[in-house]
Structures are given as C-alpha cells and as structure tokens.
C-alpha positions in Angstrom: 2.2 110.0 31.8 -0.4 107.0 32.3 1.8 104.4 30.6 1.1 100.7 32.2 3.9 99.2 33.9 6.6 97.4 31.8 6.0 94.0 30.6 8.4 92.1 32.9 9.8 89.3 30.3 12.3 91.1 28.5 12.5 91.6 24.5 14.5 88.5 23.0 15.9 90.4 20.5 17.4 94.1 20.2 15.2 96.7 19.7 17.0 97.9 16.4 16.1 94.1 15.3 12.5 94.7 15.6 12.3 97.9 14.8 14.2 96.8 11.0 11.6 93.9 10.7 8.8 96.5 11.6 10.0 98.9 8.7 10.3 95.9 6.2 7.1 94.3 6.7 5.3 97.6 7.2 6.5 98.9 3.8 5.2 95.9 2.0 1.8 96.3 3.7 1.4 99.7 2.6 2.7 98.9 -0.7 -0.2 96.2 -1.0 -2.8 99.1 0.5 -1.7 101.4 -1.9 -2.1 99.2 -4.7 -5.5 98.0 -3.5 -7.0 101.4 -2.9 -5.6 102.8 -6.0 -7.0 99.8 -8.0 -10.1 99.9 -6.8 -10.1 103.7 -7.6 -9.5 102.9 -11.4 -11.6 100.1 -11.6 -14.7 102.0 -10.1 -14.3 104.8 -12.3 -13.5 102.8 -15.6 -16.5 100.3 -14.7 -18.9 103.4 -14.6 -17.6 105.0 -17.7 -18.1 101.2 -19.6 -21.1 100.4 -18.0 -23.2 101.2 -21.1 -20.8 99.0 -23.7 -19.7 95.8 -21.8 -16.8 95.5 -25.0 -15.5 98.8 -24.2 -11.9 99.6 -23.6 -13.1 101.2 -20.4 -15.1 98.1 -19.4 -12.0 95.7 -20.5 -9.3 97.8 -18.6 -11.6 97.5 -15.3 -12.0 93.5 -15.8 -8.3 93.1 -15.7 -8.1 95.0 -12.6 -11.2 93.4 -11.2 -9.9 90.1 -11.2 -6.7 90.8 -9.4 -8.1 93.3 -6.3 -8.7 89.8 -4.7 -5.4 88.8 -5.2 -4.0 92.0 -4.0 -6.0 91.8 -0.4 -4.8 88.3 0.3 -1.3 90.0 0.1 -2.6 93.1 2.1 -3.7 91.0 4.9 -1.2 88.8 5.7 1.6 91.2 5.0 -0.2 93.4 7.8 -0.3 91.2 10.3 3.4 90.7 11.0 4.3 94.5 11.4 1.4 94.9 13.8 3.2 92.0 15.9 6.3 93.9 15.8 4.4 97.3 17.0 2.6 95.3 19.8 6.2 94.0 20.8 7.8 97.2 20.9 5.2 99.5 21.8 2.7 97.4 23.9 2.1 99.3 26.7 0.9 102.6 24.4 -0.7 100.6 21.5 -2.8 97.9 23.6 -4.2 101.1 25.8 -5.6 102.8 22.7 -6.7 99.9 20.9 -8.9 99.0 24.2 -10.1 102.7 24.4 -11.6 102.2 20.9 -12.0 98.8 21.2 -15.8 98.5 19.3 -14.2 100.1 16.7 -11.0 98.1 16.7 -12.9 94.5 16.6 -15.0 95.9 14.1 -12.0 96.1 11.5 -12.7 92.3 11.2 -15.8 92.5 9.9 -15.5 95.7 7.8 -12.4 93.9 6.1 -14.6 90.6 5.5 -17.4 92.9 3.9 -14.6 94.6 2.1 -12.8 91.3 0.8 -16.4 89.6 0.0 -17.3 92.8 -2.4 -14.2 92.0 -4.2 -15.1 88.8 -5.2 -19.0 89.9 -5.9 -17.1 92.5 -8.3 -15.6 89.6 -9.7 -18.6 87.3 -10.6 -20.3 90.3 -11.8 -18.2 91.2 -14.1 -17.8 87.6 -15.5 -21.3 87.9 -16.1 -21.1 91.2 -18.0 -23.0 93.4 -15.8 -21.9 96.4 -13.8 -20.2 96.3 -10.6 -19.1 100.2 -10.2 -21.3 100.7 -7.0 -20.1 97.4 -5.5 -16.5 98.4 -5.6 -17.3 101.8 -4.4 -18.4 100.3 -1.3 -15.8 98.2 -1.2 -13.5 101.1 -1.4 -15.2 102.9 1.3 -15.1 100.2 3.9 -11.4 100.0 3.2 -11.0 103.4 3.5 -12.9 103.5 6.8 -10.5 100.9 8.1 -7.6 103.0 7.3 -9.1 105.9 9.0 -9.8 103.5 12.5 -6.0 103.0 12.1 -4.7 105.9 11.5 -6.8 107.0 14.8 -5.3 104.2 16.8 -1.9 104.7 15.9 -2.1 108.7 16.7 -3.9 107.8 20.0 -1.4 105.7 21.1 1.1 108.7 21.2 -1.5 111.0 23.0 -1.3 109.1 26.5 -2.2 112.5 27.9 -6.2 112.3 26.6 -6.4 108.4 27.6 -8.1 108.9 30.8 -10.5 111.6 29.9 -11.5 109.2 26.9 -12.1 106.8 29.3 -14.6 108.5 31.5 -16.4 110.0 29.0 -19.7 108.1 28.0 -18.9 104.8 26.3 -15.2 105.1 26.5 -14.9 102.5 29.3 -16.9 100.4 26.2 -14.3 101.5 23.7 -17.3 103.1 22.1 -15.7 106.8 21.4 -13.7 107.9 19.1 -10.8 110.5 19.9 -11.2 114.2 18.8 -9.1 117.2 18.7 -5.8 115.4 17.0 -4.7 117.8 14.2 -2.8 115.0 13.0 -5.3 112.2 12.0 -6.9 113.8 9.0 -3.3 114.7 7.4 -2.0 111.3 8.1 -5.2 109.5 6.6 -5.3 111.6 3.4 -1.7 111.2 2.8 -2.4 107.3 2.5 -5.0 107.6 0.8 -4.3 110.2 -2.0 -0.9 108.7 -2.0 -2.4 105.6 -2.8 -4.3 106.5 -6.2 -1.0 107.3 -7.8 0.7 103.7 -6.7 -2.3 102.0 -8.0 -2.4 104.4 -11.4 1.8 103.0 -12.0 0.3 99.1 -11.0 -2.3 99.8 -14.0 0.4 101.2 -16.0 2.6 98.4 -15.4 -0.4 95.9 -16.0 -0.9 97.3 -19.3 2.6 96.8 -20.4 1.6 93.1 -20.9 1.7 91.9 -24.4 -1.5 89.7 -23.9 -3.7 92.8 -23.3 -5.3 94.4 -26.6 -3.7 97.8 -27.7 -6.9 99.9 -26.3 -6.4 98.5 -23.1 -2.5 99.1 -23.0 -3.1 102.6 -24.1 -5.9 103.6 -21.6 -3.7 102.0 -18.6 -0.7 103.8 -19.5 -2.5 107.4 -19.9 -4.7 107.0 -16.8 -1.9 105.4 -14.8 0.6 107.7 -15.6 -1.2 110.5 -15.3 -3.2 109.6 -12.2 0.2 108.8 -10.8 2.1 112.3 -11.2 -1.1 114.2 -10.0 -1.6 112.3 -6.8 2.0 112.1 -5.8 2.5 115.9 -6.2 -0.9 116.2 -4.1 0.7 113.6 -1.8 3.9 115.9 -1.5 1.5 118.7 -0.3 -0.3 116.6 2.4 3.2 115.3 3.4 4.1 119.3 4.3 0.8 119.1 6.1 1.7 116.1 8.1 4.7 117.4 9.0 3.7 120.8 10.2 0.8 119.2 12.4 3.7 117.8 14.7 4.4 119.5 17.5 7.6 121.9 17.5 9.6 119.3 19.6 8.7 116.4 17.5 10.0 118.1 14.4 13.3 119.5 16.2 13.8 115.8 17.2 13.4 114.6 13.9 15.8 117.0 12.3 18.6 116.1 14.9 18.6 112.3 14.5 20.3 111.3 11.1 17.9 108.3 10.3 14.8 110.2 10.1 16.2 113.4 9.0 17.7 111.8 5.9 14.3 109.5 5.3 12.7 112.5 4.7 15.1 113.6 2.6 14.8 110.6 0.5 11.0 110.6 0.7 11.2 114.0 -1.0 13.8 113.0 -3.5 12.1 109.4 -4.6 8.7 111.1 -4.6 9.9 113.8 -7.0 11.3 111.1 -9.2 8.1 109.2 -9.0 6.0 112.1 -10.2 8.7 112.3 -13.3 8.5 108.9 -13.8 4.7 108.8 -14.0 4.5 111.6 -16.1 6.9 109.7 -18.6 5.1 106.8 -18.6 1.9 108.9 -19.5 3.7 110.1 -22.2 5.6 107.2 -23.7 4.3 105.3 -26.5 2.4 102.3 -25.5 4.6 100.1 -28.1 7.7 101.0 -26.1 9.3 98.7 -23.4 7.8 98.7 -19.8 10.6 100.7 -18.1 8.9 103.8 -17.0 6.0 102.0 -15.2 8.8 99.5 -13.6 11.2 102.1 -12.4 8.5 104.3 -11.2 7.2 101.3 -9.6 10.4 101.1 -7.7 10.7 104.8 -6.9 7.2 104.2 -5.3 8.2 101.3 -3.2 11.4 103.4 -1.9 9.1 106.4 -1.2 6.6 104.2 1.0 9.9 102.6 2.7 11.1 106.3 3.4 7.5 107.5 4.7 7.3 104.7 7.0 10.7 105.4 8.4 9.8 108.8 9.1 6.6 108.0 10.7 8.5 105.6 12.9 10.5 108.5 13.7 7.7 110.6 14.5 6.1 108.0 16.9 9.5 107.8 18.4 10.3 111.1 19.2 6.2 112.0 20.3 6.4 109.1 22.7 9.9 110.0 24.1 8.8 113.7 24.6 6.1 111.7 27.1 8.3 109.6 29.0 8.0 106.4 26.9 11.6 105.5 25.5 11.6 102.3 23.0 15.0 102.0 23.1 15.1 101.9 26.9 13.5 97.9 26.9 15.2 95.2 28.8 16.5 92.7 26.6 17.9 89.5 26.8 18.9 88.3 23.4 18.0 84.4 22.4 20.2 84.6 19.1 19.5 81.0 18.0 15.6 81.5 17.9 16.4 84.7 16.0 18.6 83.1 13.4 15.9 80.6 13.0 13.1 83.5 12.7 15.0 85.2 10.0 15.7 81.9 8.1 12.1 81.4 7.8 11.0 85.1 7.2 13.5 84.8 4.3 11.7 81.7 2.9 8.4 83.0 3.7 9.3 86.0 1.5 10.7 83.9 -1.5 7.3 82.2 -1.7 5.4 85.4 -1.3 7.8 86.7 -4.1 7.5 83.2 -6.4 3.4 83.4 -5.9 3.4 86.9 -7.1 5.5 85.9 -10.2 3.1 83.2 -11.0 0.2 85.6 -10.2 1.7 88.1 -12.7 2.4 85.4 -15.6 -1.1 83.5 -15.6 -3.1 84.8 -18.4 -6.6 85.4 -16.9 -10.1 84.5 -18.9 -10.4 88.4 -19.2 -6.9 88.9 -21.2 -7.8 85.6 -23.4 -11.0 87.5 -24.6 -9.7 91.0 -25.3 
C-alpha cells in the first residue's frame, strides 16, 4: 500500500498514551458536537412554530437555546483541536495523505465553520430584537452538518490507501478538488453522528428545562420534546450503528470481535444506548415538578455511549489499517516522561478550568430567562 515513509522522529510517549488522550478528548468534542447540532435542530423547529407570536412558549424556549449555542460552539472548536493533533501524531502518514487529496474541502472547513459560527450570533441578535430567525439557524445547521460530512469523508479516506493514487490522477485530484466515491461506510457514519446529535441535543434541552429560573410552560416543552426526541433518535441511531457495522469488511468485523477492548466497547455502547433511550422516555413522561434526575442520568448515559462509540471507531480504524499494512502499535517510541508529566498536569488544569467555566455558564441567568 502507498503509505509514506515513517517519520524519523520517534513518538515522545507510548502509543497507548496518545490513544487514551485521543479517545478522551474526542469524546468531549463529540459531546459538544451533539449538543450544538441537536440544539440547533430543536431551536429551529421551536422558532418556526413560534414565529408568529414572540411571546409563545415555543418562541421563549427557542430563545433559551439560541443564546447558549454560541457558547457551545466555543467548546466544540477548542475541544476539537486536541483529538485532531493526537490523530496526526499516531496516523500522520495516512491522515496527511487523505487531507491533501481533499485539500480544497479540508481548508474550506475553516470558512464554513466561521460562517456557521457567525450565523449563531446573528440568530442571537435577531432573537433579542424579537424577530424570527429559524431560517438563519437552519442555514447554520446545514453548514455545520456539511463540515461533519467532510470530516467523515477524510476519516474514511485515510483508511483507504488503495484509492489514493487513482484519486490523485483524476481531474482535480492533484489540487485536492475531488471528493472520493465508492465508500459504503461514509454515509452511515455521517448519519450515525447527525441522528445521534438530535437525541443528545434533546436531553440537553430537557436538562436545561429543569432549571427553576424558567417558566413552567417552558420546562414542560423542553422536557417533553427533549425526552421524546432523545428516545426516538437513539432508537434510530441503534439501527444506524448496525448499518455502520455491516458496512465494514468481514476481516475488520472479525478483528474487532477478537480484540477484548473493542469487543467490550461495542457491548457497552449497546447497553448504555438502550439506557439512554429508556431514560429519555422517562424524562418525557416525568412531571415537570419532579427533580432533574432523569435528564441528568440520561445525559450521563449519553456521554458514556459517545465514549464507547469513539473507542469502537478507533478499533475500526486500527483494524482496517492493520489489514492494509499500517500497524499503529509498531511505531518507534522514545518516551520523555518529564515532558509527559508536565503535559498531564497542564491538561488536567485545562479540563478543570473548562469545567469551571461550564459551571459558571450553567448558573448564569440570561436576559431571556429573566423575562419568562
């Protein structure tokens, strides 16, 4: 297979260290992605339903989400950088190649992200003026979803070295202007993320609806809609998960089942996804006056399901590349533990600061809440 030559600089820490960091940070990033996309879906629907009456429950509920989505985007962007860097360290010979082959689209991600981010602030401004904005949030959703499609394409192209030379020789291939075709895994992987986001965004809205500063009608709307969408989308994601699994080559499926870590990650994902669906249903049916136990517990199950899916995703990549001659575990390592320990200290401090900022943001009472 046409893998570039190995980087002569050895890894400064064991492979398992970078893989653990990659899985943790990617799970956090995907959590933010799910909240943003799912929140955009709900906010768009609610604002469309309340577009004729700015004082309606739907309009007020969409406002509560609209003013939080720009904050969620900041976490999405900042939490998305570390896993990409860790992936480049471990899989640079494959990831750099696939990124160059779709270079025009890969660079376009920056501008698409800027446009989607800007539209979130435009939504917040129109909301403060009491004007409908559902079409702006729909456009932002489309841009962000297309970024997800580009990422899905790149992350599958990097494990298909057999098509790299052919892509390069096609018209526009040398300029990164050609998207690959013929991969049966791209669409189910992308849909798996998008549909799952709706459910997680729904539970985020239900958890937001448990706040005492919101009006009772808003709490009821967020709880019922969020729980209902959470249950329905998770059931759909379970079906999509089987589609993703069946789209993998037999050798990859067999290798996954023979590896204890990846086999157990699949089992954990199935279990916690089922619990997420049950918790979402309970959230929808529980009275608004009750505690926030169900939305909080369901959110925890959602984070666990994301971590399990990320681990399984990592296994699919490793087993696919191994079958094509790329063994991520065989790379030379010269550990520099003093630097690693310093990095871990700073990494833990950074996560603590992020957690503190999230707590402050969650406790803050915005203008919209003070008037409903």
